[in-house]
C-alpha positions in Angstrom: -3.9 -26.5 -3.0 -7.3 -25.5 -1.8 -8.3 -22.1 -3.2 -9.0 -19.3 -0.7 -12.6 -18.1 -0.4 -13.4 -14.8 -2.1 -15.0 -11.7 -0.6 -16.2 -8.8 -2.7 -15.3 -5.5 -1.1 -16.8 -2.1 -1.7 -15.3 1.2 -0.5 -17.5 4.2 0.3 -15.2 7.2 0.5 -12.0 7.9 -1.4 -9.9 10.0 1.0 -7.2 9.3 3.6 -9.0 6.4 5.3 -9.7 4.7 1.9 -6.0 4.8 1.1 -4.9 3.0 4.2 -7.8 0.5 4.1 -6.9 -0.4 0.5 -3.3 -1.1 1.6 -4.6 -3.2 4.5 -6.9 -5.2 2.3 -3.9 -5.9 0.0 -2.1 -7.6 2.9 -5.0 -10.0 3.8 -4.0 -13.7 3.5 -6.9 -15.6 5.0 -9.3 -14.9 2.2 -9.1 -13.6 -1.4 -10.5 -10.1 -1.2 -11.5 -8.3 -4.4 -12.1 -4.6 -4.1 -14.9 -4.3 -6.7 -15.1 -0.5 -6.6 -15.5 2.8 -4.8 -18.2 5.4 -4.4 -18.0 8.9 -3.1 -20.0 12.1 -3.7 -17.1 13.9 -5.5 -16.7 12.4 -9.0 -13.2 13.6 -9.5 -12.0 12.1 -6.2 -13.6 8.7 -6.8 -12.5 8.5 -10.4 -8.8 9.2 -9.5 -8.9 6.8 -6.6 -10.4 4.1 -8.8 -8.0 4.7 -11.7 -4.9 4.5 -9.5 -6.1 1.2 -8.2 -7.6 -0.3 -11.3 -11.1 -0.6 -9.8 -14.5 0.6 -10.8 -15.8 4.0 -9.8 -19.5 3.7 -8.9 -21.9 6.6 -9.5 -24.6 5.1 -7.3 -24.1 3.8 -3.8 -26.9 1.2 -4.2 -25.1 -0.4 -7.1 -21.9 -0.7 -5.1 -23.8 -2.3 -2.2 -25.5 -4.8 -4.6 -22.1 -5.8 -6.0 -20.3 -6.2 -2.7 -20.3 -8.7 0.3 -18.6 -6.2 2.6 -18.9 -2.4 2.6 -16.2 -0.3 4.1 -17.7 3.0 5.3 -14.8 5.5 5.0 -16.7 8.7 4.4 -17.0 11.6 6.9 -18.7 10.5 10.2 -21.8 12.6 9.5 -22.7 10.1 6.7 -21.9 6.9 8.6 -25.4 6.1 9.9 -27.2 6.5 6.5 -24.6 4.4 4.6 -24.4 1.7 7.3 -28.2 1.3 7.5 -28.5 1.1 3.7 -25.8 -1.7 3.5 -27.3 -3.6 6.5 -30.8 -3.4 5.0 -29.3 -5.3 2.0 -27.8 -7.9 4.4 -24.3 -6.8 3.8 -21.5 -6.8 6.3 -20.3 -3.3 7.2 -16.8 -2.1 8.3 -17.4 1.4 9.9 -14.4 3.7 10.4 -14.2 5.6 13.7 -15.9 7.7 14.8 -18.9 5.4 14.6 -21.6 8.0 14.5 -22.5 11.2 16.5 -24.3 14.5 16.5 -23.5 16.8 13.6 -25.6 19.8 14.4 -29.1 21.1 13.5 -28.4 22.0 9.9 -28.6 25.7 10.5 -26.0 28.1 9.0 -25.1 29.6 12.4 -24.7 26.3 14.2 -21.8 26.3 16.6 -20.5 23.1 18.2 -18.8 24.7 21.2 -21.9 26.5 22.3 -24.6 24.0 21.3 -26.7 22.1 23.9 -24.6 19.1 24.8 -27.7 17.5 26.4 -29.3 17.6 22.9 -26.0 16.3 21.3 -25.9 13.4 23.8 -29.5 12.5 23.1 -29.2 12.7 19.4 -25.9 10.7 19.3 -27.5 7.9 21.5 -30.5 7.9 19.2 -28.2 7.4 16.1 -26.4 4.6 17.9 -29.7 2.8 18.6 -30.9 3.2 15.0 -27.7 1.6 13.7 -27.9 -1.2 16.3 -31.5 -1.9 15.3 -30.5 -2.1 11.6 -27.8 -4.6 12.5 -30.2 -6.7 14.6 -32.6 -6.9 11.6 -29.9 -7.8 9.2 -27.9 -10.9 8.2 -24.9 -8.6 8.1 -22.6 -7.7 10.9 -21.0 -4.4 12.0 -17.2 -4.4 12.3 -16.0 -1.3 14.1 -12.7 -0.2 12.6 -10.8 0.8 15.7 -7.3 -0.4 14.6 -5.7 0.1 18.0 -7.7 -2.9 19.3 -5.7 -5.0 16.9 -2.3 -3.3 17.4 0.3 -5.9 18.3 1.0 -4.2 21.7 -2.7 -4.3 22.6 -3.0 -7.9 21.4 -0.2 -8.8 23.8 -1.9 -7.1 26.7 -5.1 -9.0 25.8 -3.1 -12.2 26.1 -1.7 -11.2 29.5 -5.2 -10.3 30.9 -6.7 -13.6 29.6 -3.9 -15.8 31.0 -3.5 -14.1 34.4 -7.1 -13.1 35.1 -5.7 -9.9 36.6 -8.1 -7.0 37.4 -7.2 -3.8 35.7 -7.3 -1.1 38.4 -6.3 2.0 36.5 -5.5 2.9 32.9 -3.9 6.1 31.5 -3.9 6.9 27.8 -3.3 9.7 25.4 -3.8 10.3 21.7 -2.5 13.8 20.6 -0.9 15.5 17.7 -0.9 18.7 15.7 -4.4 18.5 14.2 -6.0 16.5 11.5 -5.0 16.4 7.8 -8.6 16.9 6.8 -9.7 20.5 6.0 -13.2 19.6 7.3 -11.8 18.8 10.8 -12.5 21.8 12.8 -16.2 22.0 11.9 -18.5 20.2 14.3 -21.1 19.7 11.5 -18.6 17.4 9.7 -16.7 15.8 12.6 -19.2 15.6 15.4 -16.8 17.2 17.8 -13.2 18.0 18.4 -10.4 16.3 20.3 -12.7 14.2 22.5 -14.3 12.8 19.3 -11.5 12.8 16.7 -8.7 11.8 18.9 -10.4 10.4 22.0 -12.2 7.5 20.3 -8.9 5.7 19.8 -7.6 5.3 23.4 -11.2 5.2 24.7 -12.2 2.2 22.5 -8.9 0.5 23.4 -9.5 1.0 27.2 -13.1 -0.2 27.0 -12.0 -3.2 24.9 -9.5 -4.3 27.6 -12.1 -4.1 30.3 -14.4 -6.2 28.0 -11.6 -8.8 27.8 -11.2 -8.8 31.5 -14.9 -9.2 32.1 -15.3 -12.0 29.6 -12.4 -13.8 31.2 -13.5 -13.6 34.8 -17.3 -13.4 34.6 -18.4 -14.3 31.0 -19.5 -10.8 30.0 -17.9 -7.4 29.5 -17.2 -4.9 32.2 -18.7 -1.7 30.8 -18.1 2.0 31.4 -20.6 3.3 34.0 -19.9 7.1 34.1 -17.6 9.8 32.8 -16.4 13.2 34.0 -14.7 15.6 31.5 -13.3 19.0 30.7 -12.6 20.5 27.3 -10.8 23.6 26.1 -10.4 25.6 22.9 -6.9 26.9 23.6 -6.1 28.2 20.1 -9.4 30.2 20.0 -8.6 32.0 23.3 -7.9 35.8 22.9 -4.9 35.1 25.2 -3.4 32.6 22.8 -0.2 34.1 21.4 -0.1 32.1 18.2 2.4 29.7 16.5 3.4 29.0 13.0 3.9 25.3 14.1 0.5 24.7 15.6 -2.7 24.3 13.5 -5.3 26.8 14.8 -8.0 27.1 12.2 -10.6 25.3 14.3 -14.0 26.8 13.7 -16.2 25.4 16.5 -14.5 22.5 18.2 -12.3 22.0 21.2 -8.5 21.4 20.7 -8.0 19.8 24.1 -10.0 17.3 26.2 -9.8 15.0 29.3 -12.0 12.1 30.3 -12.2 10.3 33.6 -14.1 7.0 33.1 -15.5 4.9 35.9 -16.3 1.2 35.1 -19.0 -1.0 36.6 -16.4 -2.6 38.9 -15.3 0.8 40.3 -12.0 0.8 38.4 -11.0 3.9 36.5 -9.2 5.3 33.4 -8.0 8.7 32.5 -7.7 9.9 28.8 -6.0 13.0 27.4 -6.6 14.2 23.9 -5.3 17.3 22.1 -4.3 19.0 18.9 -1.5 20.8 20.6 1.4 18.3 20.4 4.3 18.7 18.1 6.7 16.0 17.0 4.2 13.5 15.4 1.4 11.4 16.8 1.5 10.5 20.5 -0.4 7.2 21.1 0.4 5.7 24.6 -1.5 3.4 26.9 -0.5 2.4 30.4 -2.3 -0.5 32.3 -1.9 -0.9 36.0 -3.4 -4.3 37.2 -3.4 -6.4 40.3 -0.5 -8.6 39.0 1.2 -6.6 36.3 1.8 -3.2 34.7 2.2 -2.6 31.0 3.1 0.4 28.9 2.2 0.3 25.2 4.1 2.9 23.2 2.3 2.7 19.9 3.5 6.1 18.9 6.3 7.0 19.2 8.4 3.9 19.8 12.0 3.0 19.4 11.8 0.2 16.9 13.9 2.3 14.6 15.7 5.6 14.9 17.3 7.6 12.1 19.5 10.7 11.9 19.8 13.0 8.9 21.5 16.4 8.9 19.2 17.9 6.3 15.5 17.0 6.0 15.7 17.3 2.2 17.9 14.3 2.1 14.8 12.2 3.1 12.5 14.1 0.8 11.0 10.9 -0.7 11.2 8.7 2.4 8.3 8.3 4.8 9.4 8.2 8.4 6.4 8.6 10.7 3.0 10.1 10.7 2.5 13.9 11.1 6.2 14.6 11.9 6.8 18.3 11.1 10.5 17.8 10.2 12.8 15.0 9.3 15.9 16.8 10.3 18.0 15.4 13.1 16.9 12.3 15.0 13.5 10.7 14.1 11.7 7.8 15.7 11.1 6.2 12.3 8.5 3.5 12.0 9.7 0.6 9.8 6.0 -0.4 9.2 3.6 2.1 10.7 0.4 0.3 9.5 1.6 -2.9 11.2 2.3 -1.2 14.5 -1.1 0.6 14.3 -2.9 -2.7 13.7 -4.5 -1.8 10.3 -3.7 -5.0 8.5 -4.4 -7.2 11.6 -7.8 -5.5 11.9 -8.9 -6.2 8.4 -7.5 -9.7 8.5 -9.5 -10.4 11.6 -12.7 -8.9 10.2 -12.5 -11.0 7.0 -11.6 -14.2 9.0 -14.6 -13.5 11.3 -16.9 -13.3 8.3 -15.5 -16.5 6.8 -16.0 -18.4 10.1 -19.2 -16.8 11.1 -17.7 -15.3 14.3 -18.6 -12.1 16.1 -15.9 -9.5 15.9 -13.9 -8.5 18.9 -14.3 -4.9 17.8 -18.0 -4.8 16.9 -21.1 -2.6 17.4 -21.2 -2.8 21.2 -17.7 -1.4 21.5 -18.6 1.3 18.9 -21.8 2.1 20.8 -20.1 2.3 24.2 -17.3 4.5 22.8 -19.7 7.1 21.3 -22.0 7.1 24.3 -19.0 7.8 26.6 -17.8 10.6 24.3 -21.1 12.4 24.2 -21.7 11.9 27.9 -18.2 13.5 28.3 -19.3 16.5 26.3 -22.4 16.8 28.6 -20.1 16.6 31.6 -17.8 19.3 30.2 -20.8 21.6 29.7 -21.6 20.9 33.4 -18.0 21.9 34.4 -16.9 18.3 35.0 -20.0 16.8 36.7 -20.2 13.0 36.5 -22.6 11.8 33.8 -23.9 8.2 33.6 -23.3 6.2 30.4 -26.4 4.5 28.9 -26.3 0.7 28.6 -26.9 -1.0 25.2 -28.3 -4.4 26.0 -26.8 -7.5 24.4 -26.8 -11.3 24.9 -23.2 -11.7 25.9 -23.4 -15.4 25.9 -23.3 -15.7 22.1 
């Protein structure tokens, strides 16, 4: 039997994202991935992560890059640009977790994301995008944008429908919401680059843009791109009129906890996206597609693949049911394999297969660039009370 080709994998970051990436890598079958090690700034974190998985803890990022074929950038978004450019300059492939990049403040102690100039934030985010794209263009390596929902089975099925029917997508409606992030740093713009529009919005936004890419490539040989966006954001839990709740996270320092985006594409079709930190009962990930010849509803979270009932939550104390559910008592929409439904293993499998075959990824740097450009154009729109803001174009040869 022919031996599978090997890929040496390096992780930068040892937190939540690193854990689910490691599990996804362990499910890859097309190649023989070897996670050679992990680097992160906090020695205790990286040592524990490495010990639990029997891999090497690297003190120096440069050494990990030298020993790897693929670098997974799983650190906070504020560090993505620097790490990605270092890896690309060494001609290594780079898997970059979302958000891709952004604007993380001016470094001052009194910086406030809610009140900062969104025109400056937009300009700085676009400049960061362009630096990363330039590094990729000069490298033998490729950027793989880790938006797992692009590879979720429901979205893959919708892709097939679009390709086989040639239908035009007229309107899409999507939402990603839940009761805040697990990260203690989420809530500070200087770490996260924004609030709900950034932390939650990139998921449905990337997926919506991707499906218009698929339609465009099917009918005209190149993607249909986002042209403009209108937006409003709110910091509900920071309002003096907010009455408080023991169930809703409310320790957000300088980010919004609710956002809306209205995206107009080059072909005058539209999409609406809702994002928030104000939703109880677990993660809400839904996508509805209304096209000329069909309509699809993708219930990624929650879905009814499995439902469980337990009279006391403690009875399921050591059983994982579904992400960010606040109680296991009563009926739960339990996910039998959450990572599978979310597309994590399919994403990494596709990335490594693309590397092996020398193919461009379906979720690559252009999708990442368009997503972040729309997000920061949306912040500028929100600052202007919902005025429409054009989305800059990132030129690519779409025939390749």
